[in-house]
Backbone bond lengths (Angstrom), bond angles and torsions (degrees), N, CA, C in turn:
res aa  C-N    CA-C-N  psi(-1)  N-CA   C-N-CA  omega(-1)  CA-C   N-CA-C  phi
1 X - - - 1.356 - - 1.589 109.82 -
2 X 1.278 114.03 -44.67 1.524 116.81 -179.42 1.438 110.46 -63.48
3 X 1.308 118.66 -37.98 1.468 121.96 -178.35 1.504 111.65 -69.02
4 X 1.355 116.49 -37.23 1.482 121.35 173.11 1.518 111.60 -58.77
5 X 1.371 113.23 -44.32 1.452 118.49 -170.85 1.619 103.99 -73.30
6 X 1.196 115.23 -36.16 1.528 118.36 -177.32 1.582 104.70 -71.53
7 X 1.223 123.98 -43.40 1.469 126.71 175.18 1.455 111.08 -55.88
8 X 1.321 116.69 -50.35 1.492 124.60 -177.69 1.477 109.26 -57.40
9 X 1.412 113.08 -43.35 1.456 119.02 -177.33 1.429 111.37 -67.50
10 X 1.346 118.51 -40.31 1.466 122.99 176.70 1.541 113.32 -61.89
11 X 1.354 113.40 -41.55 1.476 118.92 -175.13 1.578 106.02 -70.53
12 X 1.258 115.91 -32.66 1.554 121.09 178.39 1.508 109.12 -66.52
13 X 1.349 119.22 -46.09 1.352 127.06 174.64 1.518 113.98 -58.45
14 X 1.297 116.91 -46.93 1.448 121.49 -178.72 1.568 109.06 -64.76
15 X 1.272 116.30 -44.58 1.573 122.71 178.33 1.494 108.56 -62.33
16 X 1.344 113.21 -43.02 1.525 115.04 -177.92 1.481 113.06 -61.18
17 X 1.283 117.81 -44.79 1.492 126.42 -179.63 1.461 109.78 -70.48
18 X 1.276 125.63 -37.43 1.448 125.30 167.18 1.341 112.28 -57.03
19 X 1.364 122.46 -44.65 1.430 125.14 176.13 1.538 110.57 -65.61
20 X 1.249 122.70 -33.84 1.554 122.83 176.93 1.432 111.55 -65.91
21 X 1.436 117.71 -39.32 1.464 117.16 172.31 1.415 113.96 -64.13
22 X 1.364 118.30 -36.83 1.588 122.37 178.38 1.369 107.18 -59.68
23 X 1.433 118.90 -53.72 1.487 122.97 -175.34 1.535 110.60 -59.18
24 X 1.258 116.33 -35.00 1.491 119.06 -178.63 1.499 106.23 -69.00
25 X 1.257 120.78 -27.10 1.441 121.70 168.71 1.391 122.38 -59.05
26 X 1.427 118.37 -17.57 1.390 124.80 177.88 1.461 114.32 -79.37
27 X 1.354 114.46 -19.31 1.494 122.36 170.00 1.500 108.42 -62.02
28 X 1.393 117.71 121.78 1.512 117.44 -174.16 1.535 111.08 -60.22
29 X 1.421 106.57 135.62 1.462 114.29 174.80 1.435 113.10 -78.19
30 X 1.353 116.92 154.31 1.499 121.34 168.15 1.439 114.59 -121.85
31 X 1.235 117.90 146.43 1.544 122.89 176.82 1.437 107.68 -122.32
32 X 1.376 118.21 93.05 1.419 126.77 178.42 1.524 111.09 -70.82
33 X 1.331 111.85 136.51 1.487 113.75 172.00 1.543 110.14 65.95
34 X 1.284 120.08 22.25 1.483 125.39 -179.70 1.481 111.12 66.68
35 X 1.324 120.89 23.56 1.459 123.46 -178.36 1.614 108.60 -56.00
36 X 1.246 114.25 143.46 1.444 114.66 -175.53 1.572 110.30 -84.51
37 X 1.420 114.80 -12.88 1.457 117.07 174.42 1.533 107.04 -112.23
38 X 1.421 112.60 120.23 1.468 118.26 -175.23 1.560 110.19 -73.08
39 X 1.385 114.90 151.28 1.428 119.27 174.19 1.515 106.67 -90.15
40 X 1.337 116.94 123.99 1.504 121.13 -176.26 1.534 109.34 -125.69
41 X 1.290 113.85 169.61 1.472 122.65 178.48 1.523 109.45 -82.85
42 X 1.304 116.35 -14.44 1.493 118.17 -175.75 1.576 113.49 -58.57
43 X 1.321 117.33 -33.51 1.477 114.88 175.54 1.512 117.97 -58.84
44 X 1.394 116.96 -21.08 1.409 122.88 169.29 1.528 110.71 -64.11
45 X 1.345 115.55 -42.03 1.452 120.10 176.73 1.406 113.29 -61.57
46 X 1.368 118.04 -41.27 1.513 122.86 178.94 1.553 106.92 -60.91
47 X 1.294 118.21 -43.73 1.500 120.23 -175.13 1.623 107.03 -64.60
48 X 1.309 115.64 -39.98 1.406 124.22 -172.93 1.597 105.63 -69.22
49 X 1.304 115.22 -42.73 1.587 114.32 176.99 1.547 110.83 -56.26
50 X 1.300 119.49 -45.25 1.436 118.79 176.52 1.552 114.60 -66.24
51 X 1.266 108.83 -49.65 1.584 115.78 -174.15 1.606 113.25 -63.89
52 X 1.204 110.54 -32.79 1.585 116.10 -177.21 1.473 112.24 -98.61
53 X 1.315 120.29 -45.27 1.423 119.61 -173.35 1.523 117.00 -94.40
54 X 1.384 115.73 -16.05 1.427 123.19 -179.08 1.483 109.40 91.31
55 X 1.318 119.95 -177.95 1.405 124.83 -167.94 1.499 114.98 -66.37
56 X 1.351 117.11 -55.82 1.468 117.78 -177.17 1.455 116.63 -67.80
57 X 1.334 117.40 -50.56 1.494 117.91 176.10 1.442 114.37 -68.54
58 X 1.342 120.05 -30.61 1.442 121.77 172.81 1.473 114.45 -58.75
59 X 1.424 112.81 -52.18 1.434 120.77 -179.20 1.541 111.05 -60.85
60 X 1.387 115.80 -43.41 1.529 119.75 178.21 1.451 111.19 -60.24
61 X 1.377 120.80 -39.15 1.411 120.99 -177.79 1.603 109.06 -62.26
62 X 1.333 114.79 -37.62 1.454 116.71 -178.14 1.514 111.44 -72.15
63 X 1.403 112.48 -35.77 1.479 116.30 178.44 1.522 112.60 -66.28
64 X 1.399 114.66 -34.91 1.492 115.82 175.27 1.478 113.33 -59.52
65 X 1.380 114.04 -45.89 1.405 119.31 178.42 1.545 111.18 -61.75
66 X 1.312 121.30 -49.36 1.366 119.63 177.91 1.439 117.50 -63.88
67 X 1.389 119.91 -27.37 1.434 122.16 172.54 1.566 112.20 -66.18
68 X 1.312 112.70 -41.24 1.456 120.31 170.82 1.556 114.94 -56.76
69 X 1.267 115.51 -43.89 1.480 125.54 179.61 1.558 108.82 -60.45
70 X 1.331 111.46 -47.34 1.494 125.14 -175.14 1.646 105.55 -62.35
71 X 1.259 115.28 -39.18 1.427 121.15 178.20 1.541 115.41 -69.68
72 X 1.315 114.77 -14.95 1.444 124.41 173.53 1.484 114.66 113.19
73 X 1.263 119.30 4.81 1.573 118.92 179.65 1.525 105.38 -73.16
74 X 1.256 116.03 136.77 1.550 121.76 -177.25 1.428 111.89 -86.07
75 X 1.336 112.92 67.55 1.534 118.77 -175.88 1.502 114.97 -98.91
76 X 1.302 114.14 -1.54 1.462 116.63 174.52 1.576 113.88 -89.16
77 X 1.310 114.16 155.98 1.458 114.44 178.46 1.517 115.36 -44.27
78 X 1.281 118.16 138.43 1.369 121.12 -176.00 1.468 120.44 79.42
79 X 1.424 115.31 4.24 1.431 122.27 174.86 1.508 107.63 83.63
80 X 1.281 118.90 22.62 1.421 120.14 -177.64 1.496 110.28 -85.25
81 X 1.327 118.17 146.88 1.472 126.84 174.96 1.500 111.87 -169.49
82 X 1.274 116.18 176.67 1.422 124.48 -179.19 1.570 111.34 91.43
83 X 1.338 114.52 174.01 1.502 120.89 -170.41 1.500 111.74 -68.73
84 X 1.377 111.91 -27.07 1.521 116.86 179.99 1.563 115.98 -53.29
85 X 1.444 113.43 -34.02 1.423 114.06 -178.12 1.508 115.11 -69.01
86 X 1.370 113.42 -12.85 1.511 120.24 175.54 1.485 113.56 -79.42
87 X 1.373 114.14 -17.51 1.415 119.62 -179.46 1.565 113.49 -96.21
88 X 1.325 118.99 -8.92 1.361 123.27 -175.66 1.551 114.69 -85.56
89 X 1.368 115.86 -175.32 1.401 116.04 -178.48 1.584 118.12 -70.16
90 X 1.300 115.00 -14.63 1.521 117.04 176.39 1.445 112.82 -85.71
91 X 1.272 118.51 5.46 1.530 118.55 -177.72 1.516 111.96 -58.22
92 X 1.248 115.64 -35.59 1.532 116.21 178.49 1.540 112.71 -59.11
93 X 1.294 116.11 -44.00 1.437 121.82 175.82 1.518 108.07 -62.70
94 X 1.343 121.08 -49.45 1.356 119.59 -174.19 1.601 117.99 -66.47
95 X 1.310 109.64 -32.31 1.489 115.45 172.89 1.604 110.82 -77.04
96 X 1.346 114.25 -23.82 1.425 119.44 179.20 1.514 111.58 -78.55
97 X 1.235 119.74 -21.32 1.537 127.01 -174.00 1.618 107.86 -51.31
98 X 1.393 112.47 -61.07 1.515 110.40 -172.96 1.487 109.66 -70.11
99 X 1.492 117.85 -30.16 1.366 119.87 178.86 1.604 110.61 -64.14
100 X 1.263 119.39 -41.55 1.438 126.65 173.56 1.513 114.12 -61.28
101 X 1.336 116.43 -48.11 1.517 121.96 173.15 1.484 111.05 -55.86
102 X 1.251 116.46 -46.48 1.527 118.96 -179.69 1.530 112.48 -64.60
103 X 1.245 114.28 -46.85 1.502 121.36 179.22 1.608 108.38 -58.72
104 X 1.226 115.10 -52.49 1.476 119.68 179.04 1.606 111.60 -60.72
105 X 1.313 117.38 -40.02 1.423 119.70 173.18 1.517 114.82 -61.98
106 X 1.343 112.38 -45.32 1.541 116.72 178.91 1.450 112.82 -59.45
107 X 1.416 117.23 -46.77 1.407 120.13 176.41 1.521 113.69 -65.15
108 X 1.229 117.45 -38.77 1.553 124.39 177.72 1.534 107.19 -60.42
109 X 1.269 118.12 -53.53 1.437 121.08 176.81 1.575 114.03 -58.91
110 X 1.188 116.13 -38.25 1.588 119.29 175.65 1.513 109.02 -68.69
111 X 1.319 118.56 -28.49 1.478 120.99 -177.72 1.558 105.60 -65.54
112 X 1.363 118.58 -39.81 1.410 125.40 179.94 1.528 111.68 84.94
113 X 1.279 114.63 -171.26 1.526 118.80 179.84 1.427 110.81 -107.02
114 X 1.326 117.43 156.50 1.414 128.41 -5.89 1.505 112.39 -73.79
115 X 1.414 119.01 152.98 1.363 121.32 178.93 1.524 110.63 -62.34
116 X 1.273 118.66 134.94 1.476 117.66 -177.65 1.623 105.78 -122.54
117 X 1.355 113.19 139.59 1.492 118.54 -173.06 1.543 114.25 -63.83
118 X 1.384 117.71 -47.04 1.406 118.57 -173.52 1.580 108.92 -65.78
119 X 1.274 123.20 -55.13 1.496 114.37 175.56 1.579 113.40 -64.29
120 X 1.345 117.81 -20.80 1.493 112.07 174.75 1.401 113.98 -71.97
121 X 1.328 120.12 -30.04 1.466 127.47 178.85 1.530 106.18 -65.04
122 X 1.396 112.39 -50.13 1.520 118.01 172.93 1.620 117.54 -54.87
123 X 1.280 111.37 -36.95 1.481 113.56 178.10 1.525 108.92 -73.38
124 X 1.344 118.02 -39.25 1.479 120.53 -177.63 1.495 109.84 -70.92
125 X 1.289 123.01 -25.46 1.453 131.39 175.42 1.523 108.10 -67.45
126 X 1.366 111.67 -49.74 1.492 118.27 -176.40 1.587 109.64 -67.30
127 X 1.257 117.68 -51.04 1.464 122.24 -177.00 1.538 115.75 -81.00
128 X 1.377 114.30 -44.89 1.434 120.86 -169.79 1.530 110.90 -88.75
129 X 1.294 119.17 -21.48 1.413 120.75 -175.59 1.599 111.18 -114.21
130 X 1.210 114.14 -61.09 1.547 117.11 -178.03 1.504 111.44 -66.84
131 X 1.309 120.47 -53.91 1.395 124.44 -176.63 1.559 111.14 -63.99
132 X 1.316 115.88 -48.46 1.356 123.61 -173.10 1.613 106.84 -66.34
133 X 1.321 117.82 -45.05 1.552 116.68 178.72 1.537 109.11 -69.81
134 X 1.265 122.01 -31.64 1.414 120.24 176.62 1.543 111.83 -62.17
135 X 1.306 115.05 -42.28 1.479 117.13 -178.65 1.660 107.69 -75.51
136 X 1.261 115.17 -22.48 1.498 122.54 176.97 1.593 106.38 -70.03
137 X 1.300 111.27 -41.49 1.531 119.40 -177.25 1.560 106.24 -66.56
138 X 1.184 117.42 -40.56 1.530 125.02 178.80 1.522 104.90 -57.68
139 X 1.353 117.87 -58.04 1.347 122.05 -179.50 1.522 116.32 -53.59
140 X 1.378 117.23 -40.19 1.394 122.55 -176.97 1.545 110.88 -68.50
141 X 1.379 111.26 -35.58 1.505 118.97 177.04 1.501 108.81 -63.66
142 X 1.372 115.41 -46.93 1.453 120.74 -178.10 1.494 118.30 -70.90
143 X 1.333 113.31 -39.12 1.520 117.18 -179.24 1.398 117.97 -110.00
144 X 1.302 124.04 -8.08 1.443 126.91 -176.94 1.617 105.70 -112.46
145 X 1.311 119.51 3.46 1.365 121.42 -176.65 1.504 116.49 48.90
146 X 1.344 118.99 36.33 1.400 123.36 178.10 1.547 109.86 -96.75
147 X 1.267 119.02 150.08 1.370 125.23 169.75 1.550 110.04 -65.85
148 X 1.345 118.80 160.98 1.453 120.03 -177.82 1.486 107.93 -59.67
149 X 1.299 116.25 -47.17 1.581 122.49 178.55 1.546 112.03 -51.38
150 X 1.407 109.51 -56.89 1.459 116.37 177.15 1.581 117.36 -53.52
151 X 1.425 110.36 -37.62 1.472 115.80 -179.20 1.574 108.58 -69.56
152 X 1.303 115.54 -37.01 1.478 116.62 179.11 1.581 111.26 -64.84
153 X 1.358 109.47 -41.17 1.507 116.07 -179.83 1.552 111.18 -64.52
154 X 1.402 116.15 -34.35 1.445 123.56 174.40 1.491 113.04 -66.91
155 X 1.385 114.68 -34.62 1.531 120.49 -174.74 1.553 104.43 -83.16
156 X 1.293 124.67 -19.43 1.467 122.07 -170.95 1.444 116.36 -56.23
157 X 1.481 114.68 -37.67 1.533 114.63 -176.18 1.457 111.56 -67.05
158 X 1.369 119.12 -18.73 1.510 119.97 179.37 1.589 111.12 -69.64
159 X 1.314 115.14 -28.58 1.506 117.69 -169.09 1.507 120.07 -57.93
160 X 1.388 116.10 -45.89 1.411 117.83 179.70 1.631 112.06 -61.89
161 X 1.257 113.26 -42.27 1.555 116.67 179.51 1.463 109.34 -69.21
162 X 1.285 117.86 -39.11 1.521 121.80 179.85 1.589 108.16 -65.56
163 X 1.307 121.61 -32.40 1.379 120.46 -178.21 1.519 106.66 -77.65
164 X 1.337 121.97 -32.22 1.389 121.14 171.81 1.533 112.04 -65.33
165 X 1.289 114.45 -44.30 1.513 116.70 172.74 1.562 115.18 -56.17
166 X 1.252 115.93 -39.00 1.453 120.19 178.62 1.562 109.02 -60.19
167 X 1.263 116.08 -39.44 1.587 117.77 -177.98 1.592 104.03 -75.85
168 X 1.239 122.16 -45.93 1.396 121.39 -179.91 1.540 113.44 -58.96
169 X 1.327 117.29 -40.55 1.461 124.37 176.94 1.493 106.15 -56.82
170 X 1.427 117.56 -53.56 1.466 122.19 -169.18 1.512 105.61 -59.57
171 X 1.331 120.42 -43.21 1.506 127.00 -172.61 1.587 103.73 -67.32
172 X 1.285 118.87 -41.31 1.452 120.81 -172.45 1.688 105.52 -74.43
173 X 1.299 111.48 -41.16 1.469 118.38 -178.37 1.506 108.89 -62.13
174 X 1.306 118.41 -41.27 1.543 122.50 -179.29 1.569 105.11 -64.24
175 X 1.281 118.82 -41.21 1.483 119.50 179.09 1.523 115.36 -64.04
176 X 1.338 113.81 -39.50 1.451 121.29 177.63 1.442 111.35 -69.57
177 X 1.414 119.53 -41.99 1.463 117.32 -175.88 1.539 106.48 -79.38
178 X 1.323 126.22 -18.73 1.346 129.11 169.45 1.568 109.45 -66.03
179 X 1.243 119.46 -42.69 1.404 122.35 -178.30 1.567 113.05 -81.01
180 X 1.257 116.38 -29.43 1.468 124.95 175.77 1.586 113.72 -129.59
181 X 1.456 112.69 71.99 1.418 116.25 -173.28 1.452 122.04 -57.42
182 X 1.401 116.84 -20.78 1.396 114.02 -175.18 1.575 110.47 -100.81
183 X 1.335 118.10 14.15 1.451 118.27 -175.21 1.481 118.17 -53.84
184 X 1.339 119.21 -48.03 1.374 117.56 174.03 1.562 116.13 -90.74
185 X 1.400 113.50 -34.65 1.377 115.60 175.74 1.575 116.70 -58.57
186 X 1.354 108.74 -35.96 1.585 117.12 178.91 1.410 106.84 -54.88
187 X 1.347 122.90 -34.30 1.516 125.24 -178.61 1.419 107.78 -67.89
188 X 1.218 120.24 -42.62 1.511 126.58 179.66 1.560 109.86 -57.78
189 X 1.331 113.15 -52.78 1.397 117.22 -179.68 1.489 115.11 -68.38
190 X 1.285 120.53 -30.69 1.447 122.78 170.57 1.500 109.91 -65.88
191 X 1.219 119.71 -42.18 1.491 125.10 -177.61 1.501 106.64 -64.79
192 X 1.325 121.22 -45.85 1.457 123.99 178.23 1.393 112.33 -64.31
193 X 1.333 120.02 -43.34 1.407 125.07 173.45 1.482 113.52 -54.65
194 X 1.311 120.50 -40.33 1.394 128.38 -176.68 1.495 110.84 -71.62
195 X 1.378 117.64 -30.09 1.381 122.05 174.89 1.581 117.00 -75.58
196 X 1.306 112.35 -21.93 1.541 116.74 -179.73 1.427 111.54 -79.77
């Protein structure tokens, strides 16, 4: 019974955070300097998935959203959806979303409790800014026929906003972890119990 309750809780958390990412897609996207890849609020949701849910559940929440997008639901910023978005210049960012959520989650879990804002910002910058933009650059090189240098120039306008999102995410994550202190630790305990 306890395992069923735990699994149900995890599924609800995964679905909730997939929904949060989708809702953040309603915030209007901007494309500065004619950039082919729009700046969206959804990367904040990606950071939150890892920082709040941890590696596995955070990545799963993102994968649920991407599966719904692939099925044609218009859940990306600007009402985009369908398989075509995975063939465009933003594919590196989309593929990078679950990777970034997982990386942020792993580092957050390694940080331990209580959640602290300053290291949380650093973790979000590493996973949600540097790693995600690096994967985005790879996607632009492959799909937008840009040179590596031109792709980095195209990604540069994302960085200031992403840094602000990293701070916002850390502040929100601290509040969530203060309200639900066992959120990530509970996963570790459950994993250890499963091994025994």
